[in-house]
All heavy atoms as TSV, in Angstrom:
chain	resi	resn	atom	element	x	y	z
A	1	MET	N	N	8.582	-21.134	-0.504
A	1	MET	CA	C	7.885	-20.427	-1.621
A	1	MET	C	C	7.627	-19.013	-1.078
A	1	MET	O	O	7.143	-18.700	0.026
A	1	MET	CB	C	6.576	-21.102	-1.890
A	1	MET	CG	C	5.777	-20.365	-2.879
A	1	MET	SD	S	4.218	-21.370	-3.250
A	1	MET	CE	C	3.327	-20.177	-4.008
A	2	PRO	N	N	7.980	-18.034	-1.928
A	2	PRO	CA	C	7.836	-16.609	-1.590
A	2	PRO	C	C	6.304	-16.311	-1.328
A	2	PRO	O	O	5.394	-16.803	-2.053
A	2	PRO	CB	C	8.406	-15.811	-2.739
A	2	PRO	CG	C	9.234	-16.821	-3.531
A	2	PRO	CD	C	8.689	-18.137	-3.195
A	3	ASP	N	N	6.068	-15.370	-0.454
A	3	ASP	CA	C	4.668	-14.912	-0.158
A	3	ASP	C	C	4.356	-13.678	-1.144
A	3	ASP	O	O	4.822	-12.618	-0.957
A	3	ASP	CB	C	4.616	-14.369	1.232
A	3	ASP	CG	C	3.224	-13.892	1.646
A	3	ASP	OD1	O	2.382	-13.828	0.789
A	3	ASP	OD2	O	2.994	-13.916	2.882
A	4	ASP	N	N	3.554	-14.003	-2.250
A	4	ASP	CA	C	3.371	-13.080	-3.316
A	4	ASP	C	C	2.555	-11.954	-2.684
A	4	ASP	O	O	2.868	-10.725	-3.111
A	4	ASP	CB	C	2.614	-13.642	-4.520
A	4	ASP	CG	C	2.275	-12.832	-5.544
A	4	ASP	OD1	O	3.111	-12.188	-6.120
A	4	ASP	OD2	O	1.138	-12.535	-5.833
A	5	LEU	N	N	1.529	-12.159	-1.882
A	5	LEU	CA	C	0.684	-11.073	-1.295
A	5	LEU	C	C	1.550	-10.104	-0.502
A	5	LEU	O	O	1.485	-8.869	-0.594
A	5	LEU	CB	C	-0.321	-11.579	-0.402
A	5	LEU	CG	C	-1.257	-10.624	0.198
A	5	LEU	CD1	C	-1.903	-9.532	-0.742
A	5	LEU	CD2	C	-2.325	-11.251	1.139
A	6	TYR	N	N	2.441	-10.682	0.226
A	6	TYR	CA	C	3.358	-9.850	1.188
A	6	TYR	C	C	4.214	-9.005	0.150
A	6	TYR	O	O	4.528	-7.853	0.377
A	6	TYR	CB	C	4.144	-10.688	2.125
A	6	TYR	CG	C	5.100	-9.876	2.853
A	6	TYR	CD1	C	4.590	-9.071	4.005
A	6	TYR	CD2	C	6.405	-9.684	2.668
A	6	TYR	CE1	C	5.448	-8.290	4.765
A	6	TYR	CE2	C	7.343	-8.979	3.462
A	6	TYR	CZ	C	6.827	-8.252	4.457
A	6	TYR	OH	O	7.698	-7.420	5.273
A	7	GLN	N	N	4.890	-9.630	-0.870
A	7	GLN	CA	C	5.697	-8.874	-1.735
A	7	GLN	C	C	4.940	-7.819	-2.403
A	7	GLN	O	O	5.585	-6.705	-2.583
A	7	GLN	CB	C	6.329	-9.908	-2.799
A	7	GLN	CG	C	7.322	-10.722	-2.243
A	7	GLN	CD	C	7.777	-11.870	-3.178
A	7	GLN	OE1	O	7.227	-12.111	-4.228
A	7	GLN	NE2	N	8.936	-12.436	-2.734
A	8	ARG	N	N	3.712	-8.007	-2.945
A	8	ARG	CA	C	3.006	-7.005	-3.595
A	8	ARG	C	C	2.648	-5.912	-2.579
A	8	ARG	O	O	2.726	-4.693	-2.954
A	8	ARG	CB	C	1.669	-7.515	-4.174
A	8	ARG	CG	C	1.959	-8.431	-5.396
A	8	ARG	CD	C	0.764	-8.991	-5.975
A	8	ARG	NE	N	0.044	-9.967	-5.106
A	8	ARG	CZ	C	-1.251	-9.892	-4.894
A	8	ARG	NH1	N	-1.973	-9.099	-5.444
A	8	ARG	NH2	N	-1.784	-10.905	-4.016
A	9	TYR	N	N	2.396	-6.228	-1.370
A	9	TYR	CA	C	2.019	-5.270	-0.340
A	9	TYR	C	C	3.385	-4.405	-0.124
A	9	TYR	O	O	3.245	-3.190	-0.089
A	9	TYR	CB	C	1.550	-5.900	0.963
A	9	TYR	CG	C	1.591	-5.130	2.246
A	9	TYR	CD1	C	0.983	-3.810	2.267
A	9	TYR	CD2	C	1.868	-5.796	3.504
A	9	TYR	CE1	C	0.938	-3.204	3.408
A	9	TYR	CE2	C	1.628	-5.189	4.644
A	9	TYR	CZ	C	1.258	-3.669	4.610
A	9	TYR	OH	O	1.258	-3.103	5.763
A	10	MET	N	N	4.427	-4.949	0.098
A	10	MET	CA	C	5.754	-4.227	0.323
A	10	MET	C	C	6.079	-3.355	-0.803
A	10	MET	O	O	6.418	-2.209	-0.724
A	10	MET	CB	C	6.918	-5.139	0.739
A	10	MET	CG	C	6.756	-5.771	2.099
A	10	MET	SD	S	6.774	-4.440	3.329
A	10	MET	CE	C	4.943	-4.181	3.844
A	11	ARG	N	N	5.749	-3.878	-2.124
A	11	ARG	CA	C	6.068	-2.998	-3.318
A	11	ARG	C	C	5.164	-1.873	-3.319
A	11	ARG	O	O	5.594	-0.805	-3.756
A	11	ARG	CB	C	6.000	-3.960	-4.567
A	11	ARG	CG	C	6.256	-3.233	-5.845
A	11	ARG	CD	C	7.719	-2.671	-5.799
A	11	ARG	NE	N	7.825	-1.673	-6.932
A	11	ARG	CZ	C	9.031	-1.208	-7.226
A	11	ARG	NH1	N	10.115	-1.616	-6.661
A	11	ARG	NH2	N	8.999	-0.325	-8.282
A	12	ALA	N	N	3.875	-2.026	-2.994
A	12	ALA	CA	C	2.914	-1.009	-3.038
A	12	ALA	C	C	3.255	0.072	-2.117
A	12	ALA	O	O	3.216	1.265	-2.217
A	12	ALA	CB	C	1.545	-1.435	-2.761
A	13	TYR	N	N	3.820	-0.392	-0.913
A	13	TYR	CA	C	4.317	0.566	0.087
A	13	TYR	C	C	5.504	1.495	-0.266
A	13	TYR	O	O	5.461	2.617	-0.248
A	13	TYR	CB	C	4.700	-0.092	1.487
A	13	TYR	CG	C	5.345	0.771	2.430
A	13	TYR	CD1	C	4.572	1.630	3.181
A	13	TYR	CD2	C	6.759	0.889	2.433
A	13	TYR	CE1	C	5.175	2.551	4.051
A	13	TYR	CE2	C	7.332	1.718	3.258
A	13	TYR	CZ	C	6.651	2.578	4.052
A	13	TYR	OH	O	7.260	3.455	4.879
A	14	GLN	N	N	6.462	0.638	-0.959
A	14	GLN	CA	C	7.637	1.440	-1.496
A	14	GLN	C	C	7.179	2.453	-2.558
A	14	GLN	O	O	7.675	3.536	-2.624
A	14	GLN	CB	C	8.651	0.435	-2.118
A	14	GLN	CG	C	9.268	-0.422	-1.110
A	14	GLN	CD	C	10.104	-1.459	-1.652
A	14	GLN	OE1	O	9.960	-2.015	-2.895
A	14	GLN	NE2	N	10.975	-2.051	-0.914
A	15	ASP	N	N	6.297	1.972	-3.497
A	15	ASP	CA	C	5.761	2.904	-4.488
A	15	ASP	C	C	5.198	4.128	-3.951
A	15	ASP	O	O	5.364	5.333	-4.399
A	15	ASP	CB	C	4.921	2.118	-5.530
A	15	ASP	CG	C	5.621	1.104	-6.375
A	15	ASP	OD1	O	6.851	1.046	-6.398
A	15	ASP	OD2	O	4.818	0.307	-7.025
A	16	ALA	N	N	4.143	3.898	-3.105
A	16	ALA	CA	C	3.437	4.993	-2.504
A	16	ALA	C	C	4.414	6.000	-1.741
A	16	ALA	O	O	4.336	7.263	-1.648
A	16	ALA	CB	C	2.434	4.498	-1.531
A	17	ASP	N	N	5.296	5.382	-0.973
A	17	ASP	CA	C	6.239	6.180	-0.132
A	17	ASP	C	C	7.161	6.977	-1.040
A	17	ASP	O	O	7.332	8.090	-0.656
A	17	ASP	CB	C	6.944	5.220	0.817
A	17	ASP	CG	C	7.945	5.970	1.728
A	17	ASP	OD1	O	7.427	6.782	2.515
A	17	ASP	OD2	O	9.236	5.639	1.640
A	18	GLU	N	N	7.821	6.354	-2.009
A	18	GLU	CA	C	8.646	6.978	-2.881
A	18	GLU	C	C	7.865	8.252	-3.629
A	18	GLU	O	O	8.435	9.334	-3.646
A	18	GLU	CB	C	9.062	6.085	-3.940
A	18	GLU	CG	C	10.097	6.729	-4.991
A	18	GLU	CD	C	10.581	5.609	-6.044
A	18	GLU	OE1	O	11.030	4.605	-5.502
A	18	GLU	OE2	O	10.512	6.007	-7.162
A	19	HIS	N	N	6.664	7.942	-3.984
A	19	HIS	CA	C	5.863	9.018	-4.646
A	19	HIS	C	C	5.641	10.231	-3.726
A	19	HIS	O	O	5.804	11.384	-3.980
A	19	HIS	CB	C	4.573	8.597	-5.177
A	19	HIS	CG	C	3.811	9.763	-5.698
A	19	HIS	ND1	N	3.950	10.212	-6.975
A	19	HIS	CD2	C	2.672	10.349	-5.191
A	19	HIS	CE1	C	3.017	11.342	-7.150
A	19	HIS	NE2	N	2.335	11.330	-6.096
A	20	THR	N	N	5.153	9.872	-2.480
A	20	THR	CA	C	4.870	10.884	-1.512
A	20	THR	C	C	6.099	11.666	-1.187
A	20	THR	O	O	5.961	12.985	-1.018
A	20	THR	CB	C	4.148	10.265	-0.230
A	20	THR	OG1	O	2.968	9.458	-0.658
A	20	THR	CG2	C	3.731	11.232	0.732
A	21	ARG	N	N	7.243	11.115	-1.029
A	21	ARG	CA	C	8.392	11.823	-0.525
A	21	ARG	C	C	8.766	12.848	-1.767
A	21	ARG	O	O	9.199	13.916	-1.408
A	21	ARG	CB	C	9.556	10.973	-0.268
A	21	ARG	CG	C	9.525	10.265	1.083
A	21	ARG	CD	C	10.685	9.383	1.346
A	21	ARG	NE	N	10.637	8.136	0.668
A	21	ARG	CZ	C	11.523	7.687	-0.091
A	21	ARG	NH1	N	12.649	8.336	-0.321
A	21	ARG	NH2	N	11.460	6.543	-0.637
A	22	GLY	N	N	8.466	12.559	-2.890
A	22	GLY	CA	C	8.830	13.500	-4.028
A	22	GLY	C	C	7.699	14.342	-4.528
A	22	GLY	O	O	7.722	15.225	-5.563
A	23	CYS	N	N	6.433	14.288	-3.875
A	23	CYS	CA	C	5.237	15.078	-4.380
A	23	CYS	C	C	4.774	15.967	-3.302
A	23	CYS	O	O	4.160	15.612	-2.369
A	23	CYS	CB	C	4.287	14.099	-4.792
A	23	CYS	SG	S	2.741	14.958	-5.318
A	24	ALA	N	N	4.884	17.270	-3.495
A	24	ALA	CA	C	4.491	18.299	-2.512
A	24	ALA	C	C	3.070	18.369	-2.375
A	24	ALA	O	O	2.463	18.784	-1.330
A	24	ALA	CB	C	5.084	19.684	-2.889
A	25	ALA	N	N	2.273	17.920	-3.480
A	25	ALA	CA	C	0.787	18.008	-3.431
A	25	ALA	C	C	0.233	16.984	-2.500
A	25	ALA	O	O	-0.904	17.078	-2.096
A	25	ALA	CB	C	0.216	17.973	-4.869
A	26	CYS	N	N	1.004	15.743	-2.291
A	26	CYS	CA	C	0.291	14.764	-1.606
A	26	CYS	C	C	0.554	15.045	-0.077
A	26	CYS	O	O	1.566	15.339	0.434
A	26	CYS	CB	C	1.063	13.337	-1.859
A	26	CYS	SG	S	0.457	12.557	-3.441
A	27	GLN	N	N	-0.615	14.831	0.606
A	27	GLN	CA	C	-0.672	14.973	2.078
A	27	GLN	C	C	-1.163	13.585	2.641
A	27	GLN	O	O	-1.628	12.834	1.934
A	27	GLN	CB	C	-1.643	16.070	2.415
A	27	GLN	CG	C	-1.185	17.522	1.872
A	27	GLN	CD	C	0.229	17.828	2.374
A	27	GLN	OE1	O	0.457	17.799	3.621
A	27	GLN	NE2	N	1.080	18.313	1.567
A	28	PRO	N	N	-1.069	13.365	4.003
A	28	PRO	CA	C	-1.447	12.203	4.511
A	28	PRO	C	C	-2.965	11.608	4.109
A	28	PRO	O	O	-3.087	10.510	3.842
A	28	PRO	CB	C	-1.478	12.438	6.022
A	28	PRO	CG	C	-0.339	13.468	6.193
A	28	PRO	CD	C	-0.586	14.380	4.852
A	29	ASN	N	N	-3.833	12.487	4.041
A	29	ASN	CA	C	-5.169	12.083	3.604
A	29	ASN	C	C	-5.716	12.750	2.322
A	29	ASN	O	O	-6.909	12.675	2.104
A	29	ASN	CB	C	-6.193	12.329	4.710
A	29	ASN	CG	C	-5.927	11.432	5.893
A	29	ASN	OD1	O	-5.684	10.197	5.791
A	29	ASN	ND2	N	-5.840	11.970	7.147
A	30	ASP	N	N	-4.790	13.270	1.509
A	30	ASP	CA	C	-5.263	14.037	0.381
A	30	ASP	C	C	-4.117	13.800	-0.694
A	30	ASP	O	O	-3.100	14.507	-0.647
A	30	ASP	CB	C	-5.426	15.492	0.644
A	30	ASP	CG	C	-6.008	16.164	-0.540
A	30	ASP	OD1	O	-6.643	15.580	-1.309
A	30	ASP	OD2	O	-5.850	17.503	-0.600
A	31	HIS	N	N	-4.307	13.066	-1.702
A	31	HIS	CA	C	-3.353	12.718	-2.598
A	31	HIS	C	C	-3.595	13.221	-3.956
A	31	HIS	O	O	-4.746	13.464	-4.429
A	31	HIS	CB	C	-3.155	11.154	-2.689
A	31	HIS	CG	C	-2.962	10.491	-1.403
A	31	HIS	ND1	N	-1.804	10.550	-0.729
A	31	HIS	CD2	C	-3.698	9.830	-0.598
A	31	HIS	CE1	C	-1.882	9.947	0.407
A	31	HIS	NE2	N	-3.085	9.452	0.407
A	32	CYS	N	N	-2.385	13.573	-4.736
A	32	CYS	CA	C	-2.624	14.081	-6.042
A	32	CYS	C	C	-3.123	12.971	-6.961
A	32	CYS	O	O	-3.298	11.866	-6.578
A	32	CYS	CB	C	-1.260	14.505	-6.579
A	32	CYS	SG	S	-0.132	13.220	-7.033
A	33	PRO	N	N	-3.536	13.338	-8.141
A	33	PRO	CA	C	-4.223	12.367	-9.051
A	33	PRO	C	C	-3.244	11.154	-9.334
A	33	PRO	O	O	-3.638	10.017	-9.655
A	33	PRO	CB	C	-4.461	13.103	-10.452
A	33	PRO	CG	C	-4.572	14.516	-9.916
A	33	PRO	CD	C	-3.726	14.710	-8.700
A	34	THR	N	N	-1.880	11.268	-9.394
A	34	THR	CA	C	-0.987	10.301	-9.647
A	34	THR	C	C	-0.737	9.523	-8.351
A	34	THR	O	O	-0.725	8.235	-8.457
A	34	THR	CB	C	0.455	10.982	-10.032
A	34	THR	OG1	O	0.223	11.654	-11.227
A	34	THR	CG2	C	1.475	9.792	-10.319
A	35	GLY	N	N	-0.755	10.040	-7.245
A	35	GLY	CA	C	-0.591	9.437	-6.003
A	35	GLY	C	C	-1.821	8.661	-5.391
A	35	GLY	O	O	-1.560	7.603	-4.742
A	36	LYS	N	N	-2.917	9.085	-5.814
A	36	LYS	CA	C	-4.165	8.411	-5.266
A	36	LYS	C	C	-4.290	7.030	-5.554
A	36	LYS	O	O	-4.487	6.114	-4.775
A	36	LYS	CB	C	-5.323	9.104	-5.778
A	36	LYS	CG	C	-6.728	8.570	-5.173
A	36	LYS	CD	C	-7.868	9.291	-5.291
A	36	LYS	CE	C	-9.184	8.823	-4.785
A	36	LYS	NZ	N	-9.124	7.569	-3.930
A	37	PRO	N	N	-4.121	6.512	-6.920
A	37	PRO	CA	C	-4.082	5.095	-7.195
A	37	PRO	C	C	-2.945	4.258	-6.428
A	37	PRO	O	O	-3.209	3.160	-6.046
A	37	PRO	CB	C	-3.906	4.995	-8.725
A	37	PRO	CG	C	-4.105	6.329	-9.195
A	37	PRO	CD	C	-3.855	7.407	-8.036
A	38	LEU	N	N	-1.834	4.977	-6.223
A	38	LEU	CA	C	-0.761	4.231	-5.538
A	38	LEU	C	C	-1.136	3.872	-4.023
A	38	LEU	O	O	-1.037	2.890	-3.530
A	38	LEU	CB	C	0.433	5.081	-5.535
A	38	LEU	CG	C	1.073	5.343	-6.935
A	38	LEU	CD1	C	2.360	6.312	-6.774
A	38	LEU	CD2	C	1.620	4.048	-7.521
A	39	HIS	N	N	-1.690	4.964	-3.524
A	39	HIS	CA	C	-2.173	4.884	-2.003
A	39	HIS	C	C	-3.392	4.019	-1.905
A	39	HIS	O	O	-3.545	3.216	-0.935
A	39	HIS	CB	C	-2.423	6.190	-1.334
A	39	HIS	CG	C	-1.125	6.938	-1.228
A	39	HIS	ND1	N	-0.372	6.761	-0.089
A	39	HIS	CD2	C	-0.418	7.828	-1.907
A	39	HIS	CE1	C	0.723	7.571	-0.280
A	39	HIS	NE2	N	0.667	8.202	-1.326
A	40	ASP	N	N	-4.298	4.008	-2.962
A	40	ASP	CA	C	-5.384	3.135	-2.890
A	40	ASP	C	C	-4.979	1.697	-2.997
A	40	ASP	O	O	-5.569	0.720	-2.267
A	40	ASP	CB	C	-6.371	3.422	-4.041
A	40	ASP	CG	C	-7.091	4.673	-3.895
A	40	ASP	OD1	O	-7.088	5.377	-2.760
A	40	ASP	OD2	O	-7.753	5.137	-4.798
A	41	ARG	N	N	-3.995	1.361	-3.937
A	41	ARG	CA	C	-3.567	0.055	-4.115
A	41	ARG	C	C	-2.855	-0.420	-2.825
A	41	ARG	O	O	-3.074	-1.595	-2.293
A	41	ARG	CB	C	-2.545	0.006	-5.127
A	41	ARG	CG	C	-1.855	-1.376	-5.315
A	41	ARG	CD	C	-1.123	-1.423	-6.608
A	41	ARG	NE	N	-0.541	-2.808	-6.909
A	41	ARG	CZ	C	0.685	-3.185	-6.569
A	41	ARG	NH1	N	1.578	-2.120	-6.117
A	41	ARG	NH2	N	1.075	-4.276	-6.851
A	42	LEU	N	N	-2.154	0.389	-2.137
A	42	LEU	CA	C	-1.446	0.176	-0.889
A	42	LEU	C	C	-2.428	-0.287	0.162
A	42	LEU	O	O	-2.450	-1.279	0.958
A	42	LEU	CB	C	-0.591	1.328	-0.336
A	42	LEU	CG	C	-0.037	1.118	1.017
A	42	LEU	CD1	C	0.719	-0.131	1.211
A	42	LEU	CD2	C	0.669	2.360	1.428
A	43	ALA	N	N	-3.572	0.526	0.282
A	43	ALA	CA	C	-4.642	0.314	1.306
A	43	ALA	C	C	-5.361	-1.042	1.074
A	43	ALA	O	O	-5.676	-1.812	1.979
A	43	ALA	CB	C	-5.635	1.497	1.182
A	44	ARG	N	N	-5.684	-1.261	-0.155
A	44	ARG	CA	C	-6.210	-2.578	-0.505
A	44	ARG	C	C	-5.354	-3.902	-0.214
A	44	ARG	O	O	-5.876	-4.808	0.417
A	44	ARG	CB	C	-6.558	-2.748	-2.064
A	44	ARG	CG	C	-7.874	-2.001	-2.324
A	44	ARG	CD	C	-8.223	-2.215	-3.954
A	44	ARG	NE	N	-7.141	-2.153	-4.923
A	44	ARG	CZ	C	-6.867	-1.019	-5.461
A	44	ARG	NH1	N	-7.362	0.030	-5.242
A	44	ARG	NH2	N	-5.803	-1.091	-6.398
A	45	LEU	N	N	-4.150	-3.712	-0.592
A	45	LEU	CA	C	-3.127	-4.777	-0.296
A	45	LEU	C	C	-2.996	-4.986	1.205
A	45	LEU	O	O	-2.783	-6.000	1.833
A	45	LEU	CB	C	-1.888	-4.621	-0.949
A	45	LEU	CG	C	-2.011	-4.861	-2.523
A	45	LEU	CD1	C	-0.697	-4.475	-3.280
A	45	LEU	CD2	C	-2.168	-6.374	-2.730
A	46	GLN	N	N	-2.825	-3.884	1.843
A	46	GLN	CA	C	-2.645	-3.868	3.384
A	46	GLN	C	C	-3.789	-4.592	4.019
A	46	GLN	O	O	-3.598	-5.462	4.959
A	46	GLN	CB	C	-2.453	-2.489	4.018
A	46	GLN	CG	C	-2.145	-2.455	5.404
A	46	GLN	CD	C	-1.995	-1.022	5.906
A	46	GLN	OE1	O	-2.690	-0.191	5.504
A	46	GLN	NE2	N	-1.001	-0.925	6.760
A	47	GLU	N	N	-5.058	-4.198	3.631
A	47	GLU	CA	C	-6.137	-4.781	4.199
A	47	GLU	C	C	-6.320	-6.330	3.920
A	47	GLU	O	O	-6.597	-7.134	4.677
A	47	GLU	CB	C	-7.433	-4.145	3.722
A	47	GLU	CG	C	-8.755	-4.732	4.256
A	47	GLU	CD	C	-8.907	-4.823	5.844
A	47	GLU	OE1	O	-8.161	-3.837	6.472
A	47	GLU	OE2	O	-9.344	-5.818	6.418
A	48	ALA	N	N	-5.855	-6.731	2.632
A	48	ALA	CA	C	-5.832	-8.127	2.309
A	48	ALA	C	C	-4.755	-8.883	3.131
A	48	ALA	O	O	-5.086	-9.973	3.620
A	48	ALA	CB	C	-5.550	-8.318	0.783
A	49	TYR	N	N	-3.702	-8.331	3.363
A	49	TYR	CA	C	-2.572	-8.911	4.054
A	49	TYR	C	C	-3.023	-9.107	5.485
A	49	TYR	O	O	-2.927	-10.094	6.204
A	49	TYR	CB	C	-1.280	-8.207	3.920
A	49	TYR	CG	C	-0.215	-8.910	4.663
A	49	TYR	CD1	C	0.417	-10.056	4.111
A	49	TYR	CD2	C	0.352	-8.486	5.800
A	49	TYR	CE1	C	1.354	-10.775	4.693
A	49	TYR	CE2	C	1.383	-9.195	6.515
A	49	TYR	CZ	C	2.015	-10.204	5.928
A	49	TYR	OH	O	2.953	-10.966	6.525
A	50	ASN	N	N	-3.584	-8.089	6.105
A	50	ASN	CA	C	-4.074	-8.059	7.539
A	50	ASN	C	C	-5.164	-9.053	7.658
A	50	ASN	O	O	-5.227	-9.846	8.682
A	50	ASN	CB	C	-4.488	-6.713	7.993
A	50	ASN	CG	C	-3.258	-5.814	8.204
A	50	ASN	OD1	O	-2.179	-6.281	8.543
A	50	ASN	ND2	N	-3.409	-4.602	8.177
A	51	GLU	N	N	-6.080	-9.217	6.769
A	51	GLU	CA	C	-7.155	-10.224	6.839
A	51	GLU	C	C	-6.593	-11.519	6.815
A	51	GLU	O	O	-7.091	-12.444	7.475
A	51	GLU	CB	C	-8.109	-9.953	5.657
A	51	GLU	CG	C	-9.286	-11.024	5.608
A	51	GLU	CD	C	-10.143	-10.882	6.934
A	51	GLU	OE1	O	-10.247	-9.746	7.615
A	51	GLU	OE2	O	-10.694	-11.995	7.305
A	52	ARG	N	N	-5.655	-11.886	5.976
A	52	ARG	CA	C	-5.056	-13.089	5.857
A	52	ARG	C	C	-4.281	-13.473	7.392
A	52	ARG	O	O	-4.504	-14.558	7.776
A	52	ARG	CB	C	-3.984	-13.256	4.817
A	52	ARG	CG	C	-3.485	-14.757	4.763
A	52	ARG	CD	C	-2.789	-15.019	3.388
A	52	ARG	NE	N	-1.433	-14.271	3.530
A	52	ARG	CZ	C	-0.720	-14.307	2.417
A	52	ARG	NH1	N	-0.970	-14.810	1.354
A	52	ARG	NH2	N	0.556	-13.727	2.604
A	53	LEU	N	N	-3.643	-12.539	7.807
A	53	LEU	CA	C	-3.163	-12.715	9.252
A	53	LEU	C	C	-4.092	-13.021	10.305
A	53	LEU	O	O	-3.998	-13.848	11.135
A	53	LEU	CB	C	-2.237	-11.479	9.614
A	53	LEU	CG	C	-1.002	-11.232	8.912
A	53	LEU	CD1	C	-0.300	-9.968	9.450
A	53	LEU	CD2	C	-0.019	-12.273	8.995
A	54	ARG	N	N	-5.309	-12.261	10.155
A	54	ARG	CA	C	-6.497	-12.568	11.099
A	54	ARG	C	C	-6.886	-14.004	10.893
A	54	ARG	O	O	-7.306	-14.748	11.902
A	54	ARG	CB	C	-7.460	-11.604	10.916
A	54	ARG	CG	C	-7.201	-10.214	11.511
A	54	ARG	CD	C	-8.396	-9.355	11.476
A	54	ARG	NE	N	-8.745	-8.785	10.129
A	54	ARG	CZ	C	-8.258	-7.701	9.550
A	54	ARG	NH1	N	-7.347	-6.939	10.231
A	54	ARG	NH2	N	-8.659	-7.435	8.372
A	55	GLN	N	N	-7.066	-14.378	9.742
A	55	GLN	CA	C	-7.525	-15.706	9.409
A	55	GLN	C	C	-6.675	-16.815	10.086
A	55	GLN	O	O	-7.075	-17.853	10.444
A	55	GLN	CB	C	-7.688	-15.919	7.887
A	55	GLN	CG	C	-8.859	-15.131	7.278
A	55	GLN	CD	C	-10.176	-15.480	7.902
A	55	GLN	OE1	O	-10.403	-16.759	8.030
A	55	GLN	NE2	N	-11.045	-14.602	7.991
A	56	ARG	N	N	-5.436	-16.488	9.971
A	56	ARG	CA	C	-4.336	-17.523	10.388
A	56	ARG	C	C	-4.457	-17.705	11.848
A	56	ARG	O	O	-3.995	-18.759	12.564
A	56	ARG	CB	C	-2.882	-17.137	10.046
A	56	ARG	CG	C	-2.637	-17.421	8.445
A	56	ARG	CD	C	-1.273	-17.039	8.221
A	56	ARG	NE	N	-0.933	-17.278	6.817
A	56	ARG	CZ	C	0.223	-16.932	6.254
A	56	ARG	NH1	N	1.195	-16.334	6.945
A	56	ARG	NH2	N	0.381	-17.154	4.885
A	57	ARG	N	N	-4.724	-16.580	12.680
A	57	ARG	CA	C	-4.878	-16.513	14.067
A	57	ARG	C	C	-5.959	-17.331	14.564
A	57	ARG	O	O	-6.022	-17.622	15.818
A	57	ARG	CB	C	-4.808	-15.183	14.564
A	57	ARG	CG	C	-3.437	-14.568	14.370
A	57	ARG	CD	C	-3.324	-13.080	14.891
A	57	ARG	NE	N	-2.280	-12.407	14.501
A	57	ARG	CZ	C	-2.144	-11.264	14.107
A	57	ARG	NH1	N	-3.085	-10.532	14.189
A	57	ARG	NH2	N	-1.019	-10.632	13.824
A	58	ARG	N	N	-6.996	-17.508	13.813
A	58	ARG	CA	C	-8.300	-18.165	14.312
A	58	ARG	C	C	-8.131	-19.610	14.484
A	58	ARG	O	O	-7.266	-20.364	14.002
A	58	ARG	CB	C	-9.314	-17.896	13.357
A	58	ARG	CG	C	-9.772	-16.515	13.277
A	58	ARG	CD	C	-10.953	-16.261	12.305
A	58	ARG	NE	N	-11.226	-14.859	12.349
A	58	ARG	CZ	C	-12.034	-14.244	11.487
A	58	ARG	NH1	N	-12.669	-15.030	10.685
A	58	ARG	NH2	N	-12.316	-13.037	11.564
């Protein structure tokens, strides 16, 4: 069974990366109004995925 959380996390990474590469206004810690929600989604999914990995290690 595919890992939906991982797939969503990787898709969020791709979306944020693609946007950042094409947006001169986006910087590592300062995103444009379009980029901010993409990067926020990536951060939320990354944290959720990392938390799940931490839970599995316990």
